[in-house]
VOGU-3710 file (C-alpha; in Angstrom, 3 decimals, decimal comma):
1> misrtlgpef> -10,946/9,105/7,110  -7,558/8,522/5,363  -7,090/5,005/6,374  -10,532/4,068/5,329  -9,984/5,867/1,820  -6,301/5,258/1,154  -6,198/2,127/3,105  -4,432/1,280/6,737  -0,804/1,911/5,556  -1,296/5,198/4,162
11> ggsigtlffl> -3,865/6,047/6,939  -1,473/4,858/9,559  1,540/6,588/8,366  -0,075/10,013/7,540  -1,952/9,552/11,022  1,588/9,272/12,741  2,772/12,411/11,056  -0,360/14,239/11,800  -0,303/13,075/15,308  3,362/14,405/15,604
21> anvvgcamai> 2,251/17,440/13,856  0,024/18,099/16,431  2,659/17,789/19,209  4,712/19,776/17,684  1,975/22,686/17,046  1,260/22,292/20,771  4,818/22,867/21,543  4,995/25,808/19,608  1,995/27,712/20,963  3,049/26,778/24,567
31> tgcaegiien> 6,648/28,153/23,554  4,950/31,568/22,384  2,793/31,601/25,514  6,036/31,422/27,755  7,756/34,113/25,408  4,660/36,204/25,871  4,888/35,952/29,778  8,806/36,577/29,637  8,258/39,810/27,552  5,839/41,165/29,717
41> fgpggyfsgk> 7,020/39,974/33,339  10,454/39,293/33,122  13,666/41,686/33,087  12,773/44,948/31,128  9,195/43,321/30,640  6,269/45,956/29,869  4,750/45,213/33,270  7,700/44,472/35,141  10,420/47,415/34,767  14,206/46,183/34,602
51> egiipegpmw> 14,187/43,821/37,564  11,385/41,596/36,522  8,782/39,933/38,521  10,014/36,453/36,926  13,478/35,474/36,167  14,807/34,938/32,541  16,760/32,180/30,915  16,983/29,033/28,945  16,133/26,818/31,718  13,483/29,344/33,231
61> kflycsiint> 11,916/29,361/29,874  11,347/25,600/29,567  10,228/25,662/33,323  7,413/28,224/32,286  6,838/25,741/29,459  6,629/22,730/31,331  3,902/24,578/33,903  1,753/25,711/30,774  2,169/22,532/29,190  0,624/20,553/32,761
71> lmllvcliga> -1,825/22,916/33,011  -3,314/21,857/29,715  -3,062/18,166/30,688  -5,001/18,707/33,392  -7,518/20,469/31,465  -7,450/17,683/28,948  -7,731/14,776/31,709  -10,759/16,234/33,028  -12,181/15,631/29,589  -13,614/17,086/26,220
81> amfaktsvii> -16,442/18,863/27,858  -14,067/21,037/30,044  -12,059/21,626/27,165  -15,229/22,985/25,254  -15,874/25,231/28,004  -12,273/26,759/28,287  -12,264/27,013/24,439  -15,583/29,131/24,346  -14,334/31,491/27,488  -10,955/31,739/25,638
91> lgivcvclis> -12,695/32,702/22,424  -14,776/35,554/24,064  -11,353/36,847/25,711  -9,814/36,670/22,252  -12,455/38,403/20,481  -12,740/41,093/22,903  -8,780/41,620/23,024  -8,455/41,731/19,049  -11,244/44,403/18,899  -9,090/46,503/21,245
101> tyvsflakge> -6,355/45,962/19,033  -7,980/47,242/16,023  -9,568/50,464/17,491  -5,838/51,166/18,588  -4,663/51,069/15,411  -7,180/53,485/14,378  -6,861/55,962/17,389  -3,270/55,638/18,421  -1,142/58,402/16,826  2,358/58,558/16,608
111> tlvqkpaent> 4,503/57,448/19,360  7,860/55,683/20,395  8,259/51,896/20,967  11,303/50,665/23,250  13,601/48,045/21,782  13,244/44,658/23,331  16,021/43,345/25,693  16,884/40,396/23,831  17,542/42,068/20,783  21,073/42,594/20,703
121> lmnttefsyt> 21,372/43,280/16,681  20,549/47,073/16,828  22,311/49,807/18,584  18,921/51,935/18,699  16,900/51,917/21,911  13,430/53,403/20,313  11,710/52,842/17,363  8,555/55,156/15,875  5,018/54,479/15,759  3,580/56,503/12,786
131> glsietlken> 0,069/55,641/13,049  -2,336/55,543/10,052  -0,031/57,041/7,402  0,238/56,546/3,628  3,842/56,670/3,383  4,095/53,972/6,100  2,157/51,956/3,705  4,139/52,589/0,517  7,325/51,665/2,431  5,689/48,429/3,408
141> lfsnysqdys> 4,452/47,157/0,120  7,873/45,638/-0,646  9,378/42,646/0,775  12,395/43,670/3,397  13,754/40,690/5,136  16,332/41,101/7,846  17,964/39,173/10,506  15,562/37,505/13,087  17,022/38,935/16,520  15,109/35,932/18,412
151> sggkmvdfat> 17,118/33,549/16,876  20,721/34,679/17,359  20,690/36,766/14,024  19,641/33,779/11,740  18,329/35,534/8,151  14,706/35,502/7,590  13,036/34,787/3,957  9,828/34,269/2,508  9,970/30,337/3,572  10,351/31,434/7,143
161> tfgvlfagvt> 7,459/33,806/7,427  5,241/31,785/5,509  6,356/28,702/7,765  5,494/30,744/11,026  2,209/32,390/9,701  0,913/29,077/8,423  1,253/27,743/11,887  -1,681/30,154/13,143  -4,029/28,375/10,973  -3,536/24,837/11,275
171> gimaganmsg> -6,093/24,946/14,123  -8,935/24,217/11,514  -8,523/20,496/11,987  -9,454/20,631/15,664  -13,072/19,697/14,940  -12,034/16,895/12,830  -9,386/15,451/15,420  -12,183/15,594/17,982  -15,082/13,962/15,766  -15,683/11,156/18,240
181> elknpsksip> -16,745/13,882/20,616  -19,172/15,702/18,258  -22,888/14,496/18,331  -23,463/15,216/14,739  -19,567/15,303/13,177  -20,789/15,428/9,255  -22,639/18,292/9,875  -20,678/20,234/12,482  -17,238/19,579/10,973  -17,668/20,967/7,667
191> sgtlsavaft> -19,662/24,364/8,844  -17,666/24,658/11,648  -14,295/24,243/9,871  -15,301/26,649/7,298  -16,760/29,217/9,305  -13,713/29,264/10,970  -11,485/29,703/8,182  -13,532/32,611/6,997  -13,532/34,361/10,452  -9,789/33,743/10,970
201> facyillsil> -9,138/34,757/7,328  -11,108/37,932/7,515  -9,082/38,785/11,120  -5,647/38,118/9,789  -6,252/40,197/6,537  -7,647/43,332/8,393  -4,821/42,982/11,059  -1,964/43,137/7,963  -3,727/45,975/6,516  -3,796/48,108/9,829
211> mafttpglll> -0,242/47,164/10,468  0,954/48,031/6,872  -0,767/51,426/7,483  0,467/52,054/10,847  3,647/50,393/11,583  7,192/51,122/9,754  9,284/48,165/8,673  11,907/48,726/11,220  9,466/48,584/14,038  7,910/45,235/12,475
221> rnnylflmpv> 11,410/43,617/12,183  13,057/44,448/15,700  9,942/44,155/18,146  7,506/41,239/17,898  5,728/42,407/20,643  5,127/46,139/19,589  1,223/45,447/19,749  1,331/46,083/23,327  2,898/49,349/23,718  0,663/50,756/20,878
231> nlwppftaig> -2,643/49,786/22,383  -4,607/51,929/24,153  -5,011/49,611/27,003  -1,818/47,326/27,016  -2,877/44,591/29,129  -5,571/43,450/26,229  -2,761/42,790/24,194  -1,046/40,692/26,955  -3,867/38,564/27,643  -5,061/38,112/24,233
241> iltatfstgl> -1,426/36,714/23,246  -1,259/34,225/26,145  -5,100/33,070/25,912  -4,959/32,594/22,120  -1,574/30,629/22,674  -2,923/28,862/25,234  -6,153/27,971/23,291  -3,818/26,658/20,182  -1,769/24,412/22,477  -4,697/23,105/24,188
251> snligssril> -6,569/22,153/20,800  -3,452/20,485/19,492  -2,644/18,422/22,982  -6,289/16,987/22,927  -6,119/16,500/19,334  -2,954/14,827/19,301  -4,180/12,395/22,151  -7,550/11,660/20,069  -5,223/10,966/16,955  -3,419/8,498/18,778
261> ealakdqvfg> -6,279/7,043/20,235  -7,543/6,267/17,091  -4,208/4,720/15,790  -4,355/2,316/18,865  -8,134/1,264/18,203  -7,386/0,460/14,855  -4,363/-1,590/15,568  -2,140/0,130/13,269  1,077/-0,791/15,313  -0,185/-4,005/16,675
271> rllkiivkgt> 0,299/-4,536/20,558  2,788/-1,696/20,575  -0,210/0,864/21,384  -2,116/-1,578/23,452  -1,630/0,270/26,590  -3,418/3,245/24,984  -6,622/1,514/24,156  -6,630/0,142/28,128  -5,918/3,574/29,661  -9,125/5,041/28,905
281> ykgnpvaavv> -11,406/6,218/31,845  -15,137/7,361/31,192  -14,321/7,902/27,458  -11,232/9,629/27,987  -8,191/8,549/26,677  -5,852/9,098/29,564  -3,036/7,336/28,364  -3,118/9,027/24,956  -3,281/12,483/26,692  -0,334/11,654/29,051
291> tswvlvecil> 1,799/10,357/25,910  0,981/13,294/24,242  2,049/15,663/26,828  5,272/13,687/27,331  6,246/14,343/23,454  5,267/17,881/23,627  8,055/18,098/26,815  10,207/16,627/24,425  9,774/19,013/21,466  9,980/21,929/23,912
301> ligslnaiaq> 13,663/21,378/24,539  14,437/22,630/20,944  13,675/26,334/22,462  13,306/28,254/19,145  9,835/29,129/18,127  10,800/29,664/14,298  12,457/26,216/14,257  9,437/24,614/15,933  7,171/26,441/13,380  8,719/24,968/10,444
311> vnsvlfmlsy> 8,686/21,722/11,339  4,820/21,896/12,251  4,278/23,873/9,200  5,603/20,900/7,010  3,920/17,921/8,946  0,390/19,698/8,560  1,221/20,194/4,900  1,800/16,445/4,691  -1,372/15,899/6,330  -3,291/18,443/4,167
321> latnlaclgi> -1,442/16,687/0,966  -2,819/13,495/2,236  -6,234/14,322/2,529  -6,444/16,045/-1,005  -4,734/13,175/-2,341  -7,621/10,493/-0,871  -10,310/12,946/-2,166  -8,688/13,262/-5,674  -7,945/9,525/-5,956  -11,399/8,262/-4,739
331> eltgapnfrp> -13,104/10,935/-7,313  -10,902/9,953/-10,419  -11,987/6,159/-9,536  -15,312/7,178/-10,256  -16,393/5,312/-7,408  -20,471/5,657/-6,971  -20,686/5,681/-3,291  -18,386/8,428/-3,153  -20,967/11,332/-3,063  -19,766/14,316/-1,172
341> lftyftwhtc> -22,277/16,890/0,218  -19,996/19,917/-0,215  -21,552/22,068/-3,300  -18,454/23,327/-4,443  -16,264/19,884/-4,391  -14,387/18,962/-7,986  -11,431/16,813/-8,510  -9,962/20,477/-9,584  -9,825/21,560/-6,118  -8,408/18,521/-5,024
351> lfgligtsim> -5,759/18,998/-7,561  -4,999/22,606/-6,717  -4,840/21,618/-2,862  -2,353/18,620/-3,686  -0,193/20,855/-5,897  -0,479/24,140/-3,482  0,521/21,916/-0,601  3,298/19,854/-2,136  5,089/23,271/-3,594  4,849/25,028/-0,302
361> mfvinpiyaf> 6,188/21,865/1,885  9,492/22,627/0,179  9,419/26,206/0,028  9,144/26,343/3,799  12,343/23,861/4,147  13,157/21,369/1,647  15,217/19,245/4,292  12,177/19,000/6,532  9,980/18,162/3,560  12,138/15,366/2,328
371> ssiilclili> 12,600/14,027/5,676  9,119/14,088/6,402  8,199/12,263/3,008  10,907/9,491/3,228  9,816/8,731/6,937  6,085/8,661/5,577  7,471/6,497/3,085  9,140/4,135/5,523  6,219/3,779/7,693  4,144/3,104/4,632
381> ialhlfspas> 6,320/0,083/3,949  6,720/-1,000/7,472  3,005/-1,038/8,209  2,037/-2,803/4,949  4,843/-5,589/6,185  4,155/-5,859/9,597  0,791/-4,124/10,505  -2,172/-6,201/11,699  -4,609/-3,724/10,504  -3,193/-3,972/6,698
391> qgtqwgsisq> -3,861/-7,543/6,628  -7,225/-7,775/8,341  -9,049/-4,692/7,838  -12,177/-4,237/5,924  -12,467/-0,633/5,282  -11,934/-0,577/1,710  -8,854/0,908/0,176  -8,619/3,216/-2,741  -6,023/0,951/-4,227  -8,596/-1,566/-5,085
401> almfhqvrky> -10,648/1,198/-6,647  -7,758/2,317/-8,649  -6,727/-0,852/-9,645  -10,339/-2,106/-11,435  -10,283/1,302/-13,156  -6,765/0,782/-14,349  -7,315/-3,043/-15,091  -10,490/-2,461/-16,847  -9,247/0,155/-19,097  -5,993/-2,090/-20,235
411> llmldsrkdh> -8,116/-5,005/-20,846  -10,001/-3,081/-23,305  -6,785/-2,069/-24,676  -5,421/-5,926/-24,855  -6,600/-7,005/-28,546  -6,448/-10,681/-29,001  -6,168/-10,300/-32,536  -2,756/-8,488/-32,140  -1,174/-11,484/-30,298  2,282/-12,122/-31,712
421> vkfwrpqmll> 4,529/-15,537/-31,305  7,385/-13,341/-29,724  4,733/-12,432/-26,691  3,162/-15,730/-26,403  2,642/-17,066/-22,658  1,037/-19,766/-21,375  -2,422/-19,045/-19,660  -3,386/-21,958/-17,663  -6,472/-23,551/-16,897  -6,001/-26,230/-14,309
431> lvssprsccp> -9,258/-28,621/-13,941  -9,171/-29,926/-10,232  -11,504/-32,203/-8,730  -10,276/-32,051/-5,231  -7,210/-29,928/-4,451  -6,188/-31,882/-1,097  -5,011/-34,815/-3,593  -3,243/-32,493/-6,256  -1,148/-29,783/-4,089  2,361/-30,754/-6,039
441> lidfvndmkk> 0,563/-30,037/-9,388  -1,171/-26,978/-8,488  2,277/-25,312/-7,206  4,077/-27,042/-10,129  1,700/-25,322/-12,447  2,008/-21,948/-10,695  5,869/-22,347/-11,763  4,894/-23,060/-15,269  2,427/-20,011/-15,922  5,314/-17,393/-16,243
451> gglyiighvk> 3,390/-14,349/-15,486  0,699/-15,556/-17,678  -3,108/-16,329/-16,370  -3,546/-19,219/-13,855  -6,872/-20,419/-13,120  -7,997/-23,477/-11,170  -11,265/-25,044/-12,361  -13,870/-26,856/-10,510  -17,158/-28,446/-11,531  -19,717/-28,917/-8,653
461> vgnfeetege> -22,028/-31,716/-10,090  -25,393/-30,732/-9,482  -28,611/-29,467/-10,952  -29,127/-25,580/-10,258  -33,089/-25,552/-11,163  -33,435/-28,171/-8,037  -31,823/-25,380/-5,664  -34,397/-23,135/-6,322  -35,212/-20,485/-3,773  -31,607/-21,457/-2,148
471> ndpsiqenkk> -28,097/-19,760/-2,942  -26,038/-20,800/-5,517  -23,772/-23,577/-4,106  -20,834/-22,120/-6,018  -20,581/-18,853/-3,968  -19,841/-20,372/-0,607  -17,813/-22,645/-2,563  -15,535/-19,821/-3,722  -14,803/-18,431/-0,410  -13,091/-21,750/0,385
481> wlsfldhmkv> -10,934/-22,017/-2,858  -9,934/-18,333/-1,931  -9,047/-19,747/1,333  -6,969/-22,392/-0,321  -4,975/-20,218/-2,545  -3,917/-18,208/0,130  -2,828/-21,377/2,061  -0,914/-22,319/-1,189  0,634/-18,946/-1,894  -0,046/-19,210/-5,724
491> kafaevtvak> -0,774/-16,586/-8,036  -4,128/-17,744/-9,446  -7,696/-17,292/-9,796  -10,697/-19,864/-8,810  -13,504/-20,698/-10,933  -16,381/-22,923/-9,536  -19,404/-23,823/-11,623  -22,672/-25,908/-11,084  -23,081/-28,240/-13,976  -25,493/-31,323/-14,245
501> tiregiqhli> -22,214/-33,530/-15,684  -18,548/-32,650/-15,453  -17,981/-32,698/-19,146  -20,572/-29,754/-19,671  -18,976/-27,968/-16,531  -15,747/-28,432/-17,950  -17,063/-26,844/-21,226  -18,257/-23,770/-19,249  -15,237/-23,203/-17,851  -13,240/-23,428/-21,143
511> rlsgigamkp> -15,143/-21,068/-22,670  -16,115/-18,460/-19,783  -13,074/-18,335/-17,810  -10,991/-15,158/-17,927  -11,667/-12,108/-19,431  -11,300/-10,455/-22,976  -7,800/-11,273/-24,195  -6,451/-12,749/-21,066  -8,543/-16,235/-21,481  -6,683/-19,887/-21,018
521> ntiimgfyds> -5,115/-20,990/-23,965  -3,827/-24,332/-22,128  -5,877/-26,520/-20,443  -4,535/-28,956/-17,924  -5,660/-32,358/-16,446  -4,763/-35,228/-14,189  -4,553/-38,750/-15,869  -6,968/-40,992/-15,922  -6,012/-44,105/-13,713  -7,030/-45,991/-10,707
531> elskdffecn> -4,113/-44,702/-8,112  -5,786/-44,145/-4,733  -5,743/-40,031/-3,821  -3,224/-38,833/-1,393  -4,400/-36,614/1,170  -1,566/-33,750/1,271  -3,098/-31,536/4,064  -3,211/-34,694/6,434  0,158/-35,857/5,441  2,978/-35,319/7,959
541> tsqfktekfn> 5,712/-35,474/5,595  3,877/-33,057/3,116  4,761/-29,030/2,916  1,151/-28,396/2,576  -0,188/-29,739/5,447  -2,882/-28,046/7,400  -5,579/-28,428/10,053  -7,363/-25,383/8,759  -9,539/-27,301/6,228  -9,930/-30,479/8,723
551> egekkwfpvr> -11,935/-28,619/11,212  -15,672/-29,479/11,834  -17,634/-32,430/11,156  -17,174/-32,546/7,239  -13,666/-31,792/5,843  -13,028/-29,335/3,015  -12,612/-30,964/-0,263  -13,109/-34,521/0,563  -11,247/-36,934/-1,353  -12,208/-40,089/-2,834
561> dgsaekvled> -11,377/-43,198/-0,749  -10,507/-46,658/-2,470  -13,969/-48,019/-2,132  -16,021/-45,132/-3,698  -16,364/-45,128/-7,345  -15,151/-42,879/-9,721  -17,678/-39,663/-10,943  -16,198/-39,456/-14,128  -16,113/-42,341/-16,410  -13,365/-43,103/-19,230
571> keyvaiicdt> -15,512/-42,338/-22,154  -16,306/-38,676/-20,343  -12,610/-38,291/-20,122  -11,718/-38,918/-23,591  -14,597/-36,912/-24,652  -13,430/-34,003/-22,490  -9,960/-34,451/-24,285  -11,775/-34,112/-27,748  -13,799/-31,169/-26,431  -10,556/-29,631/-25,444
581> lrmkknicic> -8,833/-29,818/-28,848  -12,132/-28,940/-30,860  -12,083/-25,351/-28,927  -8,661/-25,168/-30,327  -6,860/-25,455/-26,992  -3,360/-26,761/-25,996  -3,874/-29,779/-23,447  -1,619/-31,146/-21,040  -1,975/-34,745/-19,298  -0,181/-34,816/-16,282
591> rhfqkldktf> 0,868/-38,042/-14,053  2,490/-39,001/-10,956  2,824/-35,458/-9,508  2,184/-36,726/-5,864  5,669/-38,299/-5,872  6,964/-34,602/-7,057  9,801/-33,348/-4,179  10,644/-29,842/-5,059  12,941/-29,630/-2,067  14,921/-32,973/-3,464
601> isksnhikyi> 15,301/-31,243/-6,717  16,801/-28,121/-5,192  18,989/-29,763/-2,760  20,488/-32,645/-4,326  23,643/-32,385/-6,158  23,200/-35,201/-8,494  22,343/-34,137/-12,090  18,489/-34,198/-12,986  16,851/-33,731/-16,341  13,732/-32,201/-17,585
611> dvwpinvfdp> 12,924/-34,558/-20,710  10,886/-33,394/-23,872  9,694/-36,040/-26,118  8,964/-34,448/-29,589  6,347/-36,793/-30,565  3,154/-36,123/-32,109  0,805/-38,951/-30,800  -2,037/-37,788/-33,342  0,448/-38,615/-36,143  3,020/-40,956/-35,392
621> kngdpfdtvs> 4,353/-40,820/-38,759  5,261/-37,304/-38,503  8,842/-37,353/-36,611  9,243/-33,699/-37,062  10,639/-32,457/-33,837  9,729/-28,825/-34,959  5,937/-29,259/-35,517  3,643/-27,368/-33,252  2,997/-29,937/-30,902  6,729/-30,305/-30,360
631> lfmmqlacii> 7,801/-26,577/-29,884  4,942/-26,323/-27,372  6,356/-29,193/-25,482  10,062/-27,283/-25,577  8,473/-23,715/-24,593  7,003/-25,163/-21,398  10,129/-27,081/-20,719  12,157/-23,741/-21,328  9,881/-21,718/-19,009  10,286/-24,174/-16,111
641> nmlpkwkrlq> 14,145/-24,362/-16,592  14,105/-20,204/-16,031  12,782/-20,751/-12,714  15,369/-20,564/-9,480  14,200/-24,311/-8,194  14,353/-25,671/-11,632  17,496/-24,207/-13,022  20,029/-26,500/-11,860  17,962/-29,183/-13,854  19,487/-29,981/-17,437
651> lriflcdvsn> 17,192/-29,738/-20,584  17,058/-33,165/-22,622  15,269/-33,415/-26,169  14,926/-37,118/-27,324  15,569/-37,022/-31,044  13,076/-39,941/-32,448  12,471/-41,286/-35,899  15,855/-39,905/-37,588  14,772/-41,676/-40,699  11,583/-39,434/-41,295
661> esvvgnfdin> 11,229/-37,373/-44,404  9,929/-34,630/-42,768  12,702/-33,969/-40,827  15,877/-34,817/-43,669  13,952/-33,645/-46,525  14,571/-35,010/-49,994  18,138/-35,308/-49,600  19,708/-38,581/-51,182  21,746/-40,126/-47,958  21,898/-42,991/-46,319
671> vpqmevfskl> 20,591/-44,029/-42,540  23,934/-43,097/-41,151  23,954/-40,153/-42,719  20,367/-39,285/-41,812  21,262/-39,537/-38,206  23,952/-37,002/-38,527  21,789/-34,740/-40,226  19,016/-34,901/-38,275  20,884/-34,343/-34,983  22,692/-31,192/-36,991
681> qletqlnklr> 19,338/-29,771/-38,095  18,315/-29,985/-34,461  21,238/-28,352/-32,975  20,976/-25,551/-35,597  17,321/-24,956/-34,894  17,806/-25,010/-30,931  20,444/-22,375/-31,203  18,303/-20,389/-32,939  15,764/-20,769/-30,471  18,394/-19,956/-27,843
691> inaeiheine> 17,555/-23,263/-26,049  20,326/-25,106/-24,407  19,575/-28,399/-24,477  21,140/-32,149/-24,367  20,031/-34,261/-27,552  19,315/-37,632/-27,260  18,909/-39,889/-30,347  16,533/-42,691/-30,156  17,502/-45,029/-33,180  15,125/-47,856/-32,106
701> wsrnqdftrh> 12,032/-45,885/-32,407  11,816/-45,669/-36,113  11,429/-49,546/-35,941  8,096/-49,392/-34,474  5,248/-47,856/-36,254  2,864/-48,295/-33,607  3,088/-45,612/-30,663  1,828/-47,863/-27,962  4,534/-50,468/-28,643  7,150/-47,893/-27,472
711> spilkqftdt> 6,726/-48,510/-23,705  10,315/-50,433/-22,885  12,111/-47,329/-24,522  10,166/-44,548/-22,586  10,340/-46,914/-19,603  14,057/-46,857/-19,594  14,090/-43,109/-19,301  10,943/-42,409/-17,358  11,065/-45,196/-14,604  9,150/-43,510/-11,835
721> teineetlsd> 9,688/-46,229/-9,101  10,790/-45,232/-5,512  14,572/-44,593/-5,373  17,067/-43,395/-2,486  19,445/-40,604/-3,213  22,374/-42,651/-2,443  21,609/-45,232/-5,192  21,408/-42,571/-7,757  23,769/-42,928/-10,865  24,520/-40,061/-13,285
731> ehinrsklym> 22,986/-41,947/-16,038  19,619/-42,491/-14,392  18,524/-40,013/-12,040  15,319/-38,342/-11,309  13,055/-40,159/-13,819  9,672/-38,443/-12,766  8,323/-36,814/-16,098  5,727/-34,424/-17,206  4,204/-35,946/-20,262  2,882/-32,952/-22,232
741> qr> 0,697/-34,146/-25,211  -1,935/-32,097/-27,232
//
């Protein structure tokens, strides 16, 4: 239940601790049963006299516990039907014994009760039992904690008492543990659990009231089995103790085996529990039962009933805490499909249960509580990282519902009218025809987004009206793109649209991609040229090589071969750029990214550069390196330079057209002075913007007013020919560049 609400990580970790809680609970019940046998049939026992029928001692006690544990194992191995029949018989016996105890409290008068042999803290050999008495009730109304004679004189407090008593009500989860064995679990578990809680509560309250009226505190603290000598027929008490503890241990043993079986079936721990799944005979998880039995034997070595009870209570508390958390979380998300049948369910009850269990965990034992929470967190992290269940399950995790709830709330709070330049970040829309041919570019843009929105857009040319009666072709296409993003390991969204033309589809993507204030502000396109596309999924030298998208008759994301004509014409390409600018978006034109090798950049010891040419191609006369266009290019270059793989590259800014009046103003200075002034102003501005860059002056730029005639100068610094690392010089290294123009 928790796995399918909070996710496999939480469910697996809580389920593991709940399994351990049942194991510990079983050991506690067995220890109590063995103590009852020793008290009645051991030396000084009620039915055996001073010599005793059975020997007493730590190892003998462990032997008796092991025998009881083995009897429980045999019942569980026979199956759930045998367990049910045994439980019904035990319930009848316990009810008869309980009624005899109530009657004895009312009928029994004043008497003396012997001190148990193991109580070495008191010199008195007898304690008085008063029967019904107002004076006894007044004495018992207030706390009076003392030493625990069964644990060597350890001081008892409220936490210890609560921990022992709470262990007596943990059986309410027995029905949930065996949900797989029930014909109608959705009806049987709530009705059975609530009726069991109500019945047990009534029995305990009545028992406590009668004890307070009849039994002095001194007797209560120094003889834990005083109910036997004050019973009208003492064997009833002995039989009741033995059958009740045996039943509790039996339900915990079979419950723990079913929890372990569920963990194995869900593959929470992968192949580690594979033997549990295989070790099933006619629906009975034999291997899980035997494993639980072995662990119970290990817990029995602790010996002390009170110590075991506290561990048991803390683990059960943690399980109940997780159950309340699961219900509270899914209620707060407002999930429309969460419709509990329980009439009185509200988030208030969940919150009350969550707070109550959290507090009582630490009240019982802070060390155990901290240890169990730390163990739970370790399990959550380990299962999230290594468990196959957390990666391949489709159970539905509450984390998704919570994230949706919070993301929607914060998106509504994110107001685009409150944008400020200090917090500007690029929100990219990369337009892709076939991802096979542009893997390096997709990876590069992922580096450049700097925590911003990253969308990969694709236009599928077609007429939606012609596909009437068929599914939208973009639905199936979206699944392929999501698989592609997983393969590329990029933090991006995929948007696929169907349109009659590429231009129309790109208009849709630019307008409608994103949501609220999180919409693309920068559109990235490939350069329109005649170069053949490279298939990075099949190239042996590519880090993106995979066979995943090459299976079947038709490859995913086919690449245009050399004989096929381009789908996009040059006029339409230019029109798309114009449309983007009219929509007030930045645009980046990318070229030669098929030659980008990030591994070479990070490993090479030679100096490499990120070059920025602050040139406004739409206004060649404007040589201001600090206009909007130039600042945008510097911003992208700085973002790239922040990342670990690109930090080793040095930023270079080329100062062009130093004679431009927009740069030097109306100062009366000659050309050489202009050059010095322009460089000084650029250095000052870069310092203000905290941009660490090397400045290169291009004096030849001002001699040519036609931008298209500057190709020789550009080629000098941006040569993209194939070069070997050995032949690189310090002056001309890594000339592959990204041309970023608006």
